[in-house]
Structures are given as C-alpha cells and as structure tokens.
N, C-alpha and C positions, 0 to 999 in steps of 0.2 A: 503494501500499500504507499502511495506516494506520501511524504511529508506534509502535514497540513501546517498552515500559518495561524495565528491567531483567532479568535472568533470574531463576531461583530465588534468594532471599533468605531469610536466615536471620531471620524475622520479628520481630525486636525492633525494627528501624531503621524500619520504616515500618508505621504502624498502617493496616491494611486493611480493609476490607469491613467497612461499619458499616449494617448494616440490621437490623432485629430481626425475623427471622423467627418468634420463638417462639410464644407463645400457644396451644397445642395444646388442642384441644376433642373431646372424646370424643364422636363423633356416634352413637357404639354404638346405634343403631337405637331411641332411646328416644322413643318418641312422646308425644304430648300426653295430658294427662290425669295422675292422680296415681299410678293403675296402669298402668304401661307395658308395652307388648308386647314380648315378650323377642325378640331376633333369633335364629332357629335356630343359626346359627355366629357367635357376637361375634368369631372371627378374622378374618372378612371385613369388618369394620367399621374405616374408617379413623380415626385418633387424626389430627386436622389441626391446622394452624398456621395461626390467623386472622391477617389483617394489623393492623397496628396503626394506631389512631386518632392524631391529632396529639399528641405528647408534651407535657406541661406545660412553659411556657417558663422557670420557675423550677427552683430546685435542690429536690428530692425527698428528704425525710428517710426513710432505710432503717434500719429497727431489726430487726435478725435476731430470728427467735423465739427463746425459751428452748430450752434442750437439757437432756434428760434421757437418759443412757447407757441404751440397752436391754439385757434379758438375752440373752445369746447362745443361740444355736438348737442344740440338739445333734441332729443329724440322723443316725439310724440307718438300719434299711432302709426306713422309711416316708418317708423325706426326700427320695426322688426315685429314679429307676430307673438303673441302672447303663446306659451306653451304649458301643458298642462304638466303636473308632476311625472317626473321618468323615475324609472329604477336603476340608478347609478350608485356610485359608492358615496358621494355628495350629493344630497338629494337637494334638487333646485326648487325654488319658490315659484308657487303659483304665478307670481308677479313677475318673474323672470322673462326677459326679452330674447327670442332666438334671432341673435345677430346675423345668423348665414342666411335669413332671408333678405335679399337685396335686390330692390327693383333698378333697372336700368338707369334710372334718373337720380338715384340715390347714391351711385358709386363713388362719385368724386368726395362726397360727404363721410361714407364710411372709410374711406383712404386716409382723408387729412385730417376730419375731426371725430374719428372713432370714441365712443364713450370710454374705452381702456385707456386714453391718453389722460382723462381726468383724474385717474385713481390714485396719484401721489407716488410716493415712495413705495418701493418693495420692501416690506420690513425683513429683518432676518428671519430665516425659517429653519425650525429644527430640523434635524436631518443625521439621520443614524444609517450607515452601510457597512458592510462586511468588508474585510480586507480583501482587495483584490489581487490575483496573479495572473498568469497566462493559462491556467487551466481554465476550461470550459466552463465547469460547475462555478468554479468562483467568479468568472466575469458575468456569468448569468445571475448570479445572486446581487452582482453590484449594479448591474443594469435596472433590474427589477426594483432594487431598494432606492435606487438615485431617482427612478421614475417616482415613485412614492413620495419623494420630496417634491418634484415637480407639480405633481397633483396639486398637493396641499398648497403649494405658493400660488399656483396659476388660479386655482378655483377661489381663493380668496380675492383674486383680483376681478375676476367676473362677477363675484358676489357684490365688491365695491361698486361696481358698474351697472349692476342691476340687472346682468346679463346672464342667460343660461350657459352653463358649462358643463360640458360631457368628457371625462377623461378618454384620453385614446386607447385603443386596443393595441395590446403588446403582442407583436409577432418577433421574439428574439428566437431565431431559427437556426437550427444546427444541420439541416438539411435543407437542399434547393427544395422550392414548391411553385406554387402559382397562385395569386390572389387577383383581386379585382383588377388592379393597376399591372396585372402580367406577372411574368416571371420573377423569381428571387434565386439568386443573386441577379441584381441589373449590372449591366457592364459597367466595369471599372468602378463599382460602387459597394462598399460594405453597407449603407444605411440609405433608406427613403422614407418618405412620408406619403401615404394614400389616402386623399381624401375621400374617395369613396367607401371606406369602411374605417374613417380615422384611425388608422393602423399605422403604427411605429414598426418599421421593419429593419431589424438589424442582424447581420449575420455575425454570431457570437464568433464563431472561428476565425471569418474574414477579417474580423476586426484586429484579432490578436494577429494572424498572419501578415497583415497587410499593413503593421504599423509595429514590427516587431524592433524597430530600431529605438523606440522610446519603451523602457521597461514599466510597465503597469504599476509593479510594487515600489517604483521608484518615483513616478509622477503620474497620476491618474488625470490630472486636469485636462489634456487634450481630448482623452476619450469622453470625459463629462461634458465638454465643450461639443463635439458633434451629436451626443445625446441631447443636449439641451437646445442645440439649432435646429434638429428634427421636431422636438418638441415645439419650436418658435412657430413650425411652419402649422402644427396642431393648433396653435394659438390663435394665428391668423386665420385658419379655416372657421373656428368657434366664433371670431369676431368679425365675419363677413369679408375680412379683407383678400383673403384667398379666392372668393368668389368674384368679388368686387373689381381687382386688377383685371382678371381676365375678360370679364364682361366689357371693359374699356377698351381692350385692343384685338379681341379675339378676330375680329374683321379688318384690321388694319395691317401695315406692312410688318414684315419680319424684325424690322430696325425698331418700331415702335413697341413690338412685342419682347424683344431683347433688353429694350430700357425699362420696362415695366417689370421684367424678370428680375433684373438687376436690383432695382428699389426693392424687391418682394425678398430675394435673398439675403440682401444686407440687413432688413429690418428684422430677419429671424436671427442672424449672427447677433444683432443688437439684445434681441429678447434673451438670447443666450447669456450673453454678460450681465444683464440685469439680472438673470437668476442666480448666477454664479456667483456674483457679488453678497447676494443675502446667505450663501453658506460657505462662505469663505472662511470662517472661524470654525464650525464643526468638521469640515472638509479638509482642514489644512491647506487652503490654495494660498501657497506663500507667494511673495514677490517674484522669486525665482521661478516657481513653477508655472506662475500666469505668464511670465516672458517668455517661457518656452511654448506654451501655447499659442500665443500670439505670433512667434516665429512659424509655427507650423502652419496656423490659419492663413499667415501671409502667402505661404507656398501655394496656397489653393487657388489663388487668384486667377482670372482666365485670361491674364495679358502675360503669361508666362510662355505661351506656346503661340507664335505668331500665326498659326492656322485655327486655332480653337474660337469658337463661337463666343460674342461677348455677352453672356447672359448670367453672369455671376457677378461681377465686379473685378476690379483690380485687385492685387495682393495687398496695396497700401489700403485701400477702401475696405477690403475683406476684414483686413485686422482691426482699421480704425472704428469700424462700427461695432465690433465686437467690443473693444476697449470703451467706446461710449456708452454702451449698456453698463460695463462694469463701473466705469466713473460716476455715473449720476444714480444708476439702480432706479431709473423712473421710466416707466412705458411710454411717457410724452417724449424723451429724447431719442426714443427710435423711430421717429416720424420720418421717415426715409421718403416719404410721398410729397414733403412741402419744402424740400431742399432743391438748390441749383443741380443740374444736370453732372456738373463738374464734382460734386459729392457722391455721385453713385456711377463714375463711370468705369 
C-alpha cells in the first residue's frame, strides 16, 4: 500500500496543487470565416480550459487594469423570472430571480450592470480541504472539497443579489466519456464547463499528467485557479452573462464574437481571483505561490502562438484580470464588459 500523507488539513500549512488548469476557450461552434455559423444551441458547446505552454522563466510584471465602478442595475419585472423552490444543496427563496432568463433587449444591462456587481466585498470563506498529491484519490478529494467552498462562497453572493443559485454538477472523471457538450477529454484541455447541464468537467489524471512540472504537494494554487476559473463560468451562466454575451454576437462577425469571448474568459479569470483571495489564509495562498500561479496563467495567453485564435486574451491580460479579482475581492471589479478594448485584447 502506498504511504499516505496526513488527513484533512486546514490548507494554510501546505501549499498544494499547483497546476494551472485555467485558460478557458469558448469553442462556441464559431467556424472559420468572418461570418461564423451559429450553433443551434450554444448551451451544448463546452467552455474549455486549455493546457498551458511552458511558463516564462523570469518574473512577470502584472498590472491590474483600471477600474470604474459600474452603475447598479435595478431589476424589476423584466430582470428575470421568479422561480419556485428547487431541490438543491442551498435552498433558494421563492423570491429569488432566475437571471438566466435574458431577453435580447436586456443583454447589455445583464453584462454591464448585473445585480452581482452590487454585492460588495466577498467575505473570507471558511474552507477545509484534504492534503493533495499526485495520486488520483487525493486529487479527487481535493477537487471536491475545494468545490464545496466555492459553492458556499458564490451561493452567498447570489443570495445578496436576490438571485437564484444552483450549484454546478461535478464530473471529475477518470475515464473518457460523453456529455451534453460532447466528448471528454476535449482536445488539449484538462477541464471545461458545460452550460447545458451546469457541468464542471475535470479529468483528474489529465490534470496531474499535464501539469507535472508543478508538484501539487508543493503549490496547489495553480490547480485551484483552474477549478475557480471553470467555476467562474458557472457563475456567469447563473448570472445570465453566459447567455447574454452570446445573444449579442451570435449573428455577428467572427471578430465580434472573439472580442466578446475574450471579455467572457477574462471575467472568469477575475472571478477566480475574487474567490481565491477569500481563502488565502485557510488554504495557505502565500505571495510566492500566488506569483507562480500568475506566471502559469500568463502562459495561457492566446498571443503566445502567432497562429492562434484571439478568443481568450493576451498573457498580460489573462494574468492581470486574475490579479484584479485577487486585489479587490469584489465582483464589481470584474466588469470586463465596461472597459476599453485595450484592456481585453
């Protein structure tokens, strides 16, 4: 029997799991050519996390983008549909609004003045996880425990906004399979989010194999970042952002679609930073571990390959928006839909 490490630990003592799953690429069926064919059902297109290239050896300067507070969104009868109680881990209230219901005339408001932006600081989150390692069972236990923490943190934010929140489905797989968004693993991706079933798809062994240069027992933060990024896409979906951005550009040029895709990806990065900041003490997210995670995320930028499609954001912006969330820990500071194009290139 292989030796086992200590049992569950309050994460500050061991920095664990350092891979960088993040870089989510919206494959949204955008086909070649300036006028892309629109998929019949965008909800069945996975939002994938690409694997990183080798991170730069030296330090990377990360400058968070400037911030302008958005106007608050007053949502009345058009803001969303009222929902009945649902059977979930955190029971929603009958008065909660389902922000996923977005009319075409409401898309700009849902993106730029979303109710989540008015919820203020995300408070520190109580979080305990088992000690991770490169072993499958250990990684699986870590992913599940960390997702529990995200469920609690983001459920509280939606409650503040008076909005419905349903936790994501967890598909942390060890064997290939197929779901509503297609087969997994996705090409060159260890993780993706599927809006159709609110599914977080992460290949437990793939995550370990594709990030072996970072020992999860030494630094878990890059692994946490990828999970938090994918969870950020779930937050966008529940907030109506995931549907709104696609409605705005589904019949427009590929260039317009890519621009919105970058704003979407970079916002998920920022949401990841917001959450990670709230667990920095119990999970031992030290300055050195965070700096390494930023370097890894920088390597996921879509500007590192001259032939790559520009639908995720440059390395500078990919790392900067992650740090933006970390620095301010406020959802409003993640409003990528209200900043100039240069901040999301």
